[in-house]
N, CA, C, O and CB atoms as a CASP TS submission, in Angstrom:
PFRMAT TS
TARGET T0000
AUTHOR 0000-0000-0000
METHOD Language model
MODEL 1
PARENT N/A
ATOM      1  N   MET     1       0.855  -1.163   0.000  1.00  0.00           N
ATOM      2  CA  MET     1       0.000   0.000   0.000  1.00  0.00           C
ATOM      3  C   MET     1       0.905   1.231   0.000  1.00  0.00           C
ATOM      4  O   MET     1       1.926   1.269   0.687  1.00  0.00           O
ATOM      5  CB  MET     1      -0.975  -0.005   1.226  1.00  0.00           C
ATOM      6  N   VAL     2       0.513   2.233  -0.781  1.00  0.00           N
ATOM      7  CA  VAL     2       1.234   3.494  -0.863  1.00  0.00           C
ATOM      8  C   VAL     2       0.263   4.610  -0.528  1.00  0.00           C
ATOM      9  O   VAL     2      -0.840   4.662  -1.071  1.00  0.00           O
ATOM     10  CB  VAL     2       1.869   3.702  -2.273  1.00  0.00           C
ATOM     11  N   VAL     3       0.668   5.503   0.363  1.00  0.00           N
ATOM     12  CA  VAL     3      -0.148   6.656   0.733  1.00  0.00           C
ATOM     13  C   VAL     3       0.661   7.900   0.405  1.00  0.00           C
ATOM     14  O   VAL     3       1.805   8.028   0.842  1.00  0.00           O
ATOM     15  CB  VAL     3      -0.560   6.621   2.256  1.00  0.00           C
ATOM     16  N   VAL     4       0.077   8.823  -0.363  1.00  0.00           N
ATOM     17  CA  VAL     4       0.768  10.032  -0.797  1.00  0.00           C
ATOM     18  C   VAL     4      -0.150  11.225  -0.554  1.00  0.00           C
ATOM     19  O   VAL     4      -1.353  11.151  -0.807  1.00  0.00           O
ATOM     20  CB  VAL     4       1.184   9.940  -2.301  1.00  0.00           C
ATOM     21  N   LEU     5       0.418  12.320  -0.065  1.00  0.00           N
ATOM     22  CA  LEU     5      -0.329  13.559   0.106  1.00  0.00           C
ATOM     23  C   LEU     5       0.190  14.566  -0.910  1.00  0.00           C
ATOM     24  O   LEU     5       1.333  15.014  -0.817  1.00  0.00           O
ATOM     25  CB  LEU     5      -0.201  14.110   1.567  1.00  0.00           C
ATOM     26  N   LEU     6      -0.653  14.925  -1.889  1.00  0.00           N
ATOM     27  CA  LEU     6      -0.296  15.888  -2.930  1.00  0.00           C
ATOM     28  C   LEU     6      -1.186  17.107  -2.788  1.00  0.00           C
ATOM     29  O   LEU     6      -2.410  17.010  -2.875  1.00  0.00           O
ATOM     30  CB  LEU     6      -0.430  15.265  -4.350  1.00  0.00           C
ATOM     31  N   ASN     7      -0.553  18.274  -2.566  1.00  0.00           N
ATOM     32  CA  ASN     7      -1.301  19.508  -2.306  1.00  0.00           C
ATOM     33  C   ASN     7      -2.265  19.228  -1.161  1.00  0.00           C
ATOM     34  O   ASN     7      -1.814  19.050  -0.029  1.00  0.00           O
ATOM     35  CB  ASN     7      -2.071  20.006  -3.591  1.00  0.00           C
ATOM     36  N   ARG     8      -3.530  19.184  -1.398  1.00  0.00           N
ATOM     37  CA  ARG     8      -4.490  18.894  -0.329  1.00  0.00           C
ATOM     38  C   ARG     8      -5.314  17.660  -0.670  1.00  0.00           C
ATOM     39  O   ARG     8      -6.493  17.573  -0.326  1.00  0.00           O
ATOM     40  CB  ARG     8      -5.417  20.101  -0.087  1.00  0.00           C
ATOM     41  N   THR     9      -4.676  16.697  -1.358  1.00  0.00           N
ATOM     42  CA  THR     9      -5.339  15.463  -1.760  1.00  0.00           C
ATOM     43  C   THR     9      -4.563  14.265  -1.235  1.00  0.00           C
ATOM     44  O   THR     9      -3.351  14.171  -1.432  1.00  0.00           O
ATOM     45  CB  THR     9      -5.476  15.389  -3.294  1.00  0.00           C
ATOM     46  N   LEU    10      -5.254  13.352  -0.569  1.00  0.00           N
ATOM     47  CA  LEU    10      -4.665  12.107  -0.103  1.00  0.00           C
ATOM     48  C   LEU    10      -4.932  11.040  -1.152  1.00  0.00           C
ATOM     49  O   LEU    10      -6.079  10.827  -1.546  1.00  0.00           O
ATOM     50  CB  LEU    10      -5.238  11.689   1.289  1.00  0.00           C
ATOM     51  N   ARG    11      -3.882  10.371  -1.606  1.00  0.00           N
ATOM     52  CA  ARG    11      -4.021   9.298  -2.605  1.00  0.00           C
ATOM     53  C   ARG    11      -3.493   8.006  -1.996  1.00  0.00           C
ATOM     54  O   ARG    11      -2.362   7.962  -1.511  1.00  0.00           O
ATOM     55  CB  ARG    11      -3.254   9.645  -3.936  1.00  0.00           C
ATOM     56  N   VAL    12      -4.302   6.962  -2.020  1.00  0.00           N
ATOM     57  CA  VAL    12      -3.937   5.647  -1.498  1.00  0.00           C
ATOM     58  C   VAL    12      -4.026   4.663  -2.654  1.00  0.00           C
ATOM     59  O   VAL    12      -5.027   4.633  -3.370  1.00  0.00           O
ATOM     60  CB  VAL    12      -4.867   5.214  -0.299  1.00  0.00           C
ATOM     61  N   SER    13      -2.974   3.852  -2.840  1.00  0.00           N
ATOM     62  CA  SER    13      -3.009   2.849  -3.903  1.00  0.00           C
ATOM     63  C   SER    13      -2.525   1.506  -3.366  1.00  0.00           C
ATOM     64  O   SER    13      -1.657   1.438  -2.496  1.00  0.00           O
ATOM     65  CB  SER    13      -2.144   3.294  -5.108  1.00  0.00           C
ATOM     66  N   VAL    14      -3.108   0.450  -3.905  1.00  0.00           N
ATOM     67  CA  VAL    14      -2.770  -0.916  -3.538  1.00  0.00           C
ATOM     68  C   VAL    14      -2.501  -1.664  -4.836  1.00  0.00           C
ATOM     69  O   VAL    14      -3.266  -1.557  -5.794  1.00  0.00           O
ATOM     70  CB  VAL    14      -3.914  -1.600  -2.695  1.00  0.00           C
ATOM     71  N   THR    15      -1.406  -2.425  -4.859  1.00  0.00           N
ATOM     72  CA  THR    15      -1.008  -3.163  -6.059  1.00  0.00           C
ATOM     73  C   THR    15      -1.051  -4.651  -5.766  1.00  0.00           C
ATOM     74  O   THR    15      -0.687  -5.098  -4.678  1.00  0.00           O
ATOM     75  CB  THR    15       0.407  -2.739  -6.536  1.00  0.00           C
ATOM     76  N   ASP    16      -1.509  -5.424  -6.771  1.00  0.00           N
ATOM     77  CA  ASP    16      -1.444  -6.877  -6.651  1.00  0.00           C
ATOM     78  C   ASP    16      -1.027  -7.483  -7.985  1.00  0.00           C
ATOM     79  O   ASP    16      -0.894  -6.770  -8.980  1.00  0.00           O
ATOM     80  CB  ASP    16      -2.804  -7.455  -6.192  1.00  0.00           C
ATOM     81  N   ASP    17      -0.824  -8.790  -8.007  1.00  0.00           N
ATOM     82  CA  ASP    17      -0.329  -9.484  -9.199  1.00  0.00           C
ATOM     83  C   ASP    17      -1.429  -9.944 -10.139  1.00  0.00           C
ATOM     84  O   ASP    17      -1.131 -10.433 -11.229  1.00  0.00           O
ATOM     85  CB  ASP    17       0.487 -10.664  -8.790  1.00  0.00           C
ATOM     86  N   SER    18      -2.688  -9.806  -9.755  1.00  0.00           N
ATOM     87  CA  SER    18      -3.793 -10.282 -10.582  1.00  0.00           C
ATOM     88  C   SER    18      -4.097  -9.298 -11.710  1.00  0.00           C
ATOM     89  O   SER    18      -4.232  -8.101 -11.459  1.00  0.00           O
ATOM     90  CB  SER    18      -5.042 -10.504  -9.725  1.00  0.00           C
ATOM     91  N   PRO    19      -4.206  -9.783 -12.946  1.00  0.00           N
ATOM     92  CA  PRO    19      -4.556  -8.892 -14.057  1.00  0.00           C
ATOM     93  C   PRO    19      -6.048  -8.542 -14.104  1.00  0.00           C
ATOM     94  O   PRO    19      -6.448  -7.652 -14.855  1.00  0.00           O
ATOM     95  CB  PRO    19      -4.151  -9.531 -15.365  1.00  0.00           C
ATOM     96  N   GLU    20      -6.874  -9.233 -13.310  1.00  0.00           N
ATOM     97  CA  GLU    20      -8.318  -8.982 -13.325  1.00  0.00           C
ATOM     98  C   GLU    20      -8.636  -7.629 -12.707  1.00  0.00           C
ATOM     99  O   GLU    20      -8.215  -7.332 -11.589  1.00  0.00           O
ATOM    100  CB  GLU    20      -9.068 -10.094 -12.577  1.00  0.00           C
ATOM    101  N   LEU    21      -9.388  -6.810 -13.446  1.00  0.00           N
ATOM    102  CA  LEU    21      -9.794  -5.504 -12.928  1.00  0.00           C
ATOM    103  C   LEU    21     -11.035  -5.666 -12.061  1.00  0.00           C
ATOM    104  O   LEU    21     -11.878  -6.516 -12.347  1.00  0.00           O
ATOM    105  CB  LEU    21     -10.062  -4.505 -14.085  1.00  0.00           C
ATOM    106  N   PRO    22     -11.161  -4.866 -11.010  1.00  0.00           N
ATOM    107  CA  PRO    22     -12.351  -4.959 -10.163  1.00  0.00           C
ATOM    108  C   PRO    22     -13.586  -4.484 -10.914  1.00  0.00           C
ATOM    109  O   PRO    22     -13.507  -3.585 -11.752  1.00  0.00           O
ATOM    110  CB  PRO    22     -12.166  -4.138  -8.878  1.00  0.00           C
ATOM    111  N   GLU    23     -14.710  -5.086 -10.613  1.00  0.00           N
ATOM    112  CA  GLU    23     -15.989  -4.710 -11.219  1.00  0.00           C
ATOM    113  C   GLU    23     -17.000  -4.476 -10.110  1.00  0.00           C
ATOM    114  O   GLU    23     -17.100  -5.259  -9.165  1.00  0.00           O
ATOM    115  CB  GLU    23     -16.496  -5.807 -12.210  1.00  0.00           C
ATOM    116  N   GLN    24     -17.744  -3.391 -10.239  1.00  0.00           N
ATOM    117  CA  GLN    24     -18.790  -3.131  -9.257  1.00  0.00           C
ATOM    118  C   GLN    24     -20.005  -3.975  -9.581  1.00  0.00           C
ATOM    119  O   GLN    24     -20.460  -4.011 -10.724  1.00  0.00           O
ATOM    120  CB  GLN    24     -19.162  -1.635  -9.224  1.00  0.00           C
ATOM    121  N   ARG    25     -20.525  -4.646  -8.586  1.00  0.00           N
ATOM    122  CA  ARG    25     -21.737  -5.448  -8.783  1.00  0.00           C
ATOM    123  C   ARG    25     -22.938  -4.525  -8.810  1.00  0.00           C
ATOM    124  O   ARG    25     -22.977  -3.522  -8.098  1.00  0.00           O
ATOM    125  CB  ARG    25     -21.895  -6.522  -7.668  1.00  0.00           C
ATOM    126  N   THR    26     -23.920  -4.867  -9.637  1.00  0.00           N
ATOM    127  CA  THR    26     -25.096  -4.007  -9.755  1.00  0.00           C
ATOM    128  C   THR    26     -26.012  -4.154  -8.545  1.00  0.00           C
ATOM    129  O   THR    26     -26.643  -3.182  -8.130  1.00  0.00           O
ATOM    130  CB  THR    26     -25.865  -4.331 -11.036  1.00  0.00           C
ATOM    131  N   SER    27     -26.093  -5.331  -7.983  1.00  0.00           N
ATOM    132  CA  SER    27     -26.901  -5.507  -6.775  1.00  0.00           C
ATOM    133  C   SER    27     -26.247  -6.577  -5.922  1.00  0.00           C
ATOM    134  O   SER    27     -26.101  -7.723  -6.346  1.00  0.00           O
ATOM    135  CB  SER    27     -28.378  -5.890  -7.121  1.00  0.00           C
ATOM    136  N   ALA    28     -25.862  -6.201  -4.740  1.00  0.00           N
ATOM    137  CA  ALA    28     -25.249  -7.154  -3.817  1.00  0.00           C
ATOM    138  C   ALA    28     -26.272  -7.545  -2.762  1.00  0.00           C
ATOM    139  O   ALA    28     -26.946  -6.695  -2.181  1.00  0.00           O
ATOM    140  CB  ALA    28     -23.972  -6.556  -3.154  1.00  0.00           C
ATOM    141  N   ASP    29     -26.372  -8.822  -2.532  1.00  0.00           N
ATOM    142  CA  ASP    29     -27.222  -9.328  -1.467  1.00  0.00           C
ATOM    143  C   ASP    29     -26.643  -8.828  -0.142  1.00  0.00           C
ATOM    144  O   ASP    29     -25.455  -9.026   0.109  1.00  0.00           O
ATOM    145  CB  ASP    29     -27.316 -10.901  -1.501  1.00  0.00           C
ATOM    146  N   PRO    30     -27.441  -8.188   0.709  1.00  0.00           N
ATOM    147  CA  PRO    30     -26.905  -7.636   1.958  1.00  0.00           C
ATOM    148  C   PRO    30     -26.302  -8.698   2.884  1.00  0.00           C
ATOM    149  O   PRO    30     -25.574  -8.355   3.815  1.00  0.00           O
ATOM    150  CB  PRO    30     -27.997  -6.899   2.692  1.00  0.00           C
ATOM    151  N   TYR    31     -26.594  -9.987   2.642  1.00  0.00           N
ATOM    152  CA  TYR    31     -26.073 -11.057   3.477  1.00  0.00           C
ATOM    153  C   TYR    31     -24.836 -11.723   2.893  1.00  0.00           C
ATOM    154  O   TYR    31     -24.262 -12.614   3.518  1.00  0.00           O
ATOM    155  CB  TYR    31     -27.135 -12.084   3.699  1.00  0.00           C
ATOM    156  N   GLU    32     -24.415 -11.301   1.692  1.00  0.00           N
ATOM    157  CA  GLU    32     -23.195 -11.858   1.098  1.00  0.00           C
ATOM    158  C   GLU    32     -21.981 -11.333   1.829  1.00  0.00           C
ATOM    159  O   GLU    32     -22.015 -10.239   2.393  1.00  0.00           O
ATOM    160  CB  GLU    32     -23.102 -11.517  -0.403  1.00  0.00           C
ATOM    161  N   LEU    33     -20.902 -12.110   1.824  1.00  0.00           N
ATOM    162  CA  LEU    33     -19.681 -11.723   2.527  1.00  0.00           C
ATOM    163  C   LEU    33     -18.772 -10.855   1.676  1.00  0.00           C
ATOM    164  O   LEU    33     -17.811 -10.289   2.197  1.00  0.00           O
ATOM    165  CB  LEU    33     -18.930 -12.951   2.973  1.00  0.00           C
ATOM    166  N   SER    34     -19.042 -10.731   0.394  1.00  0.00           N
ATOM    167  CA  SER    34     -18.199  -9.913  -0.474  1.00  0.00           C
ATOM    168  C   SER    34     -19.070  -9.212  -1.504  1.00  0.00           C
ATOM    169  O   SER    34     -20.266  -9.484  -1.617  1.00  0.00           O
ATOM    170  CB  SER    34     -17.114 -10.774  -1.170  1.00  0.00           C
ATOM    171  N   GLY    35     -18.443  -8.293  -2.264  1.00  0.00           N
ATOM    172  CA  GLY    35     -19.167  -7.667  -3.363  1.00  0.00           C
ATOM    173  C   GLY    35     -19.544  -6.218  -3.151  1.00  0.00           C
ATOM    174  O   GLY    35     -20.175  -5.616  -4.020  1.00  0.00           O
ATOM    175  N   ARG    36     -19.173  -5.637  -2.009  1.00  0.00           N
ATOM    176  CA  ARG    36     -19.555  -4.254  -1.758  1.00  0.00           C
ATOM    177  C   ARG    36     -18.368  -3.287  -1.751  1.00  0.00           C
ATOM    178  O   ARG    36     -18.559  -2.095  -1.509  1.00  0.00           O
ATOM    179  CB  ARG    36     -20.278  -4.166  -0.449  1.00  0.00           C
ATOM    180  N   GLY    37     -17.164  -3.763  -2.006  1.00  0.00           N
ATOM    181  CA  GLY    37     -15.964  -2.938  -1.915  1.00  0.00           C
ATOM    182  C   GLY    37     -15.987  -1.705  -2.803  1.00  0.00           C
ATOM    183  O   GLY    37     -15.763  -0.597  -2.318  1.00  0.00           O
ATOM    184  N   LEU    38     -16.254  -1.873  -4.091  1.00  0.00           N
ATOM    185  CA  LEU    38     -16.267  -0.719  -4.990  1.00  0.00           C
ATOM    186  C   LEU    38     -17.415   0.228  -4.693  1.00  0.00           C
ATOM    187  O   LEU    38     -17.285   1.437  -4.882  1.00  0.00           O
ATOM    188  CB  LEU    38     -16.349  -1.179  -6.426  1.00  0.00           C
ATOM    189  N   HIS    39     -18.524  -0.299  -4.238  1.00  0.00           N
ATOM    190  CA  HIS    39     -19.636   0.572  -3.852  1.00  0.00           C
ATOM    191  C   HIS    39     -19.204   1.476  -2.697  1.00  0.00           C
ATOM    192  O   HIS    39     -19.495   2.672  -2.704  1.00  0.00           O
ATOM    193  CB  HIS    39     -20.883  -0.268  -3.452  1.00  0.00           C
ATOM    194  N   LEU    40     -18.517   0.915  -1.714  1.00  0.00           N
ATOM    195  CA  LEU    40     -18.033   1.709  -0.580  1.00  0.00           C
ATOM    196  C   LEU    40     -17.001   2.736  -1.035  1.00  0.00           C
ATOM    197  O   LEU    40     -17.056   3.894  -0.622  1.00  0.00           O
ATOM    198  CB  LEU    40     -17.426   0.794   0.498  1.00  0.00           C
ATOM    199  N   VAL    41     -16.066   2.320  -1.879  1.00  0.00           N
ATOM    200  CA  VAL    41     -15.039   3.247  -2.372  1.00  0.00           C
ATOM    201  C   VAL    41     -15.697   4.395  -3.133  1.00  0.00           C
ATOM    202  O   VAL    41     -15.347   5.556  -2.923  1.00  0.00           O
ATOM    203  CB  VAL    41     -14.020   2.508  -3.282  1.00  0.00           C
ATOM    204  N   ARG    42     -16.635   4.085  -4.004  1.00  0.00           N
ATOM    205  CA  ARG    42     -17.327   5.123  -4.787  1.00  0.00           C
ATOM    206  C   ARG    42     -18.095   6.074  -3.871  1.00  0.00           C
ATOM    207  O   ARG    42     -18.141   7.278  -4.126  1.00  0.00           O
ATOM    208  CB  ARG    42     -18.292   4.479  -5.808  1.00  0.00           C
ATOM    209  N   SER    43     -18.690   5.549  -2.821  1.00  0.00           N
ATOM    210  CA  SER    43     -19.500   6.371  -1.921  1.00  0.00           C
ATOM    211  C   SER    43     -18.669   7.263  -1.005  1.00  0.00           C
ATOM    212  O   SER    43     -19.121   8.341  -0.618  1.00  0.00           O
ATOM    213  CB  SER    43     -20.379   5.486  -1.087  1.00  0.00           C
ATOM    214  N   LEU    44     -17.463   6.828  -0.655  1.00  0.00           N
ATOM    215  CA  LEU    44     -16.683   7.521   0.372  1.00  0.00           C
ATOM    216  C   LEU    44     -15.518   8.354  -0.153  1.00  0.00           C
ATOM    217  O   LEU    44     -14.911   9.100   0.615  1.00  0.00           O
ATOM    218  CB  LEU    44     -16.160   6.528   1.331  1.00  0.00           C
ATOM    219  N   THR    45     -15.191   8.248  -1.433  1.00  0.00           N
ATOM    220  CA  THR    45     -14.017   8.948  -1.961  1.00  0.00           C
ATOM    221  C   THR    45     -14.412   9.953  -3.038  1.00  0.00           C
ATOM    222  O   THR    45     -15.549   9.961  -3.509  1.00  0.00           O
ATOM    223  CB  THR    45     -13.006   7.944  -2.527  1.00  0.00           C
ATOM    224  N   HIS    46     -13.465  10.794  -3.417  1.00  0.00           N
ATOM    225  CA  HIS    46     -13.712  11.775  -4.470  1.00  0.00           C
ATOM    226  C   HIS    46     -13.397  11.213  -5.856  1.00  0.00           C
ATOM    227  O   HIS    46     -14.088  11.529  -6.824  1.00  0.00           O
ATOM    228  CB  HIS    46     -12.887  13.028  -4.220  1.00  0.00           C
ATOM    229  N   ARG    47     -12.368  10.393  -5.955  1.00  0.00           N
ATOM    230  CA  ARG    47     -11.982   9.761  -7.214  1.00  0.00           C
ATOM    231  C   ARG    47     -11.389   8.388  -6.916  1.00  0.00           C
ATOM    232  O   ARG    47     -10.826   8.166  -5.843  1.00  0.00           O
ATOM    233  CB  ARG    47     -10.966  10.648  -8.001  1.00  0.00           C
ATOM    234  N   PHE    48     -11.519   7.466  -7.875  1.00  0.00           N
ATOM    235  CA  PHE    48     -10.857   6.167  -7.750  1.00  0.00           C
ATOM    236  C   PHE    48     -10.649   5.599  -9.144  1.00  0.00           C
ATOM    237  O   PHE    48     -11.270   6.044 -10.109  1.00  0.00           O
ATOM    238  CB  PHE    48     -11.692   5.185  -6.863  1.00  0.00           C
ATOM    239  N   GLY    49      -9.777   4.621  -9.238  1.00  0.00           N
ATOM    240  CA  GLY    49      -9.527   4.001 -10.537  1.00  0.00           C
ATOM    241  C   GLY    49      -8.526   2.866 -10.430  1.00  0.00           C
ATOM    242  O   GLY    49      -8.097   2.485  -9.341  1.00  0.00           O
ATOM    243  N   THR    50      -8.166   2.338 -11.586  1.00  0.00           N
ATOM    244  CA  THR    50      -7.173   1.279 -11.655  1.00  0.00           C
ATOM    245  C   THR    50      -6.142   1.633 -12.720  1.00  0.00           C
ATOM    246  O   THR    50      -6.457   2.274 -13.722  1.00  0.00           O
ATOM    247  CB  THR    50      -7.839  -0.090 -11.959  1.00  0.00           C
ATOM    248  N   ASP    51      -4.918   1.207 -12.487  1.00  0.00           N
ATOM    249  CA  ASP    51      -3.842   1.384 -13.447  1.00  0.00           C
ATOM    250  C   ASP    51      -3.243   0.015 -13.730  1.00  0.00           C
ATOM    251  O   ASP    51      -2.744  -0.637 -12.812  1.00  0.00           O
ATOM    252  CB  ASP    51      -2.759   2.383 -12.919  1.00  0.00           C
ATOM    253  N   PRO    52      -3.282  -0.444 -15.004  1.00  0.00           N
ATOM    254  CA  PRO    52      -2.650  -1.722 -15.329  1.00  0.00           C
ATOM    255  C   PRO    52      -1.132  -1.629 -15.131  1.00  0.00           C
ATOM    256  O   PRO    52      -0.528  -0.581 -15.358  1.00  0.00           O
ATOM    257  CB  PRO    52      -2.983  -2.139 -16.786  1.00  0.00           C
ATOM    258  N   ARG    53      -0.549  -2.708 -14.717  1.00  0.00           N
ATOM    259  CA  ARG    53       0.904  -2.814 -14.541  1.00  0.00           C
ATOM    260  C   ARG    53       1.414  -3.968 -15.401  1.00  0.00           C
ATOM    261  O   ARG    53       0.633  -4.760 -15.928  1.00  0.00           O
ATOM    262  CB  ARG    53       1.281  -3.030 -13.029  1.00  0.00           C
ATOM    263  N   LYS    54       2.740  -4.049 -15.532  1.00  0.00           N
ATOM    264  CA  LYS    54       3.320  -5.181 -16.284  1.00  0.00           C
ATOM    265  C   LYS    54       2.841  -6.503 -15.708  1.00  0.00           C
ATOM    266  O   LYS    54       2.501  -7.432 -16.440  1.00  0.00           O
ATOM    267  CB  LYS    54       4.869  -5.125 -16.261  1.00  0.00           C
ATOM    268  N   CYS    55       2.821  -6.570 -14.402  1.00  0.00           N
ATOM    269  CA  CYS    55       2.403  -7.788 -13.715  1.00  0.00           C
ATOM    270  C   CYS    55       1.319  -7.415 -12.709  1.00  0.00           C
ATOM    271  O   CYS    55       1.627  -7.170 -11.543  1.00  0.00           O
ATOM    272  CB  CYS    55       3.615  -8.493 -13.008  1.00  0.00           C
ATOM    273  N   GLY    56       0.073  -7.367 -13.131  1.00  0.00           N
ATOM    274  CA  GLY    56      -1.033  -7.075 -12.232  1.00  0.00           C
ATOM    275  C   GLY    56      -1.634  -5.700 -12.444  1.00  0.00           C
ATOM    276  O   GLY    56      -1.727  -5.215 -13.572  1.00  0.00           O
ATOM    277  N   LYS    57      -2.039  -5.079 -11.351  1.00  0.00           N
ATOM    278  CA  LYS    57      -2.719  -3.789 -11.430  1.00  0.00           C
ATOM    279  C   LYS    57      -2.509  -3.026 -10.126  1.00  0.00           C
ATOM    280  O   LYS    57      -2.084  -3.586  -9.116  1.00  0.00           O
ATOM    281  CB  LYS    57      -4.235  -3.976 -11.720  1.00  0.00           C
ATOM    282  N   SER    58      -2.817  -1.738 -10.179  1.00  0.00           N
ATOM    283  CA  SER    58      -2.823  -0.891  -8.997  1.00  0.00           C
ATOM    284  C   SER    58      -4.218  -0.269  -8.915  1.00  0.00           C
ATOM    285  O   SER    58      -4.706   0.306  -9.888  1.00  0.00           O
ATOM    286  CB  SER    58      -1.685   0.214  -9.056  1.00  0.00           C
ATOM    287  N   VAL    59      -4.846  -0.387  -7.758  1.00  0.00           N
ATOM    288  CA  VAL    59      -6.158   0.204  -7.516  1.00  0.00           C
ATOM    289  C   VAL    59      -5.948   1.368  -6.547  1.00  0.00           C
ATOM    290  O   VAL    59      -5.269   1.217  -5.531  1.00  0.00           O
ATOM    291  CB  VAL    59      -7.186  -0.861  -6.940  1.00  0.00           C
ATOM    292  N   TRP    60      -6.528   2.525  -6.860  1.00  0.00           N
ATOM    293  CA  TRP    60      -6.278   3.719  -6.053  1.00  0.00           C
ATOM    294  C   TRP    60      -7.556   4.504  -5.801  1.00  0.00           C
ATOM    295  O   TRP    60      -8.557   4.357  -6.502  1.00  0.00           O
ATOM    296  CB  TRP    60      -5.251   4.609  -6.735  1.00  0.00           C
ATOM    297  N   PHE    61      -7.483   5.356  -4.757  1.00  0.00           N
ATOM    298  CA  PHE    61      -8.546   6.319  -4.514  1.00  0.00           C
ATOM    299  C   PHE    61      -7.938   7.599  -3.975  1.00  0.00           C
ATOM    300  O   PHE    61      -6.824   7.599  -3.453  1.00  0.00           O
ATOM    301  CB  PHE    61      -9.600   5.754  -3.531  1.00  0.00           C
ATOM    302  N   GLU    62      -8.687   8.701  -4.108  1.00  0.00           N
ATOM    303  CA  GLU    62      -8.235   9.996  -3.635  1.00  0.00           C
ATOM    304  C   GLU    62      -9.304  10.643  -2.766  1.00  0.00           C
ATOM    305  O   GLU    62     -10.502  10.517  -3.020  1.00  0.00           O
ATOM    306  CB  GLU    62      -7.879  10.906  -4.813  1.00  0.00           C
ATOM    307  N   LEU    63      -8.835  11.345  -1.727  1.00  0.00           N
ATOM    308  CA  LEU    63      -9.701  12.127  -0.855  1.00  0.00           C
ATOM    309  C   LEU    63      -9.161  13.547  -0.827  1.00  0.00           C
ATOM    310  O   LEU    63      -7.971  13.756  -0.589  1.00  0.00           O
ATOM    311  CB  LEU    63      -9.777  11.515   0.588  1.00  0.00           C
ATOM    312  N   ASP    64     -10.026  14.523  -1.068  1.00  0.00           N
ATOM    313  CA  ASP    64      -9.635  15.914  -0.998  1.00  0.00           C
ATOM    314  C   ASP    64      -9.812  16.431   0.429  1.00  0.00           C
ATOM    315  O   ASP    64     -10.765  16.058   1.112  1.00  0.00           O
ATOM    316  CB  ASP    64     -10.451  16.757  -1.991  1.00  0.00           C
ATOM    317  N   ALA    65      -8.902  17.283   0.873  1.00  0.00           N
ATOM    318  CA  ALA    65      -9.012  17.900   2.192  1.00  0.00           C
ATOM    319  C   ALA    65     -10.175  18.866   2.199  1.00  0.00           C
ATOM    320  O   ALA    65     -10.515  19.445   1.167  1.00  0.00           O
ATOM    321  CB  ALA    65      -7.706  18.621   2.581  1.00  0.00           C
ATOM    322  N   ALA    66     -10.780  19.042   3.347  1.00  0.00           N
ATOM    323  CA  ALA    66     -11.875  20.006   3.462  1.00  0.00           C
ATOM    324  C   ALA    66     -11.342  21.405   3.239  1.00  0.00           C
ATOM    325  O   ALA    66     -10.233  21.728   3.663  1.00  0.00           O
ATOM    326  CB  ALA    66     -12.566  19.903   4.839  1.00  0.00           C
ATOM    327  N   ALA    67     -12.131  22.237   2.574  1.00  0.00           N
ATOM    328  CA  ALA    67     -11.703  23.601   2.264  1.00  0.00           C
ATOM    329  C   ALA    67     -11.729  24.480   3.494  1.00  0.00           C
ATOM    330  O   ALA    67     -11.399  25.663   3.414  1.00  0.00           O
ATOM    331  CB  ALA    67     -12.583  24.203   1.182  1.00  0.00           C
TER
END
């Protein structure tokens, strides 16, 4: 995990070896143990995305500081 503070934006990224990109599920059963990660990231952050790597991917999100 990498955490970087640029100007007034916090950027957190996590890298793994899997080439599979994350996909948000359209409807998650509230009793399922997985499937809500991207929904939470989208709801709680200002920006997020993925960057392909030679071996795997990096998933990141950004939070802006309060004005």
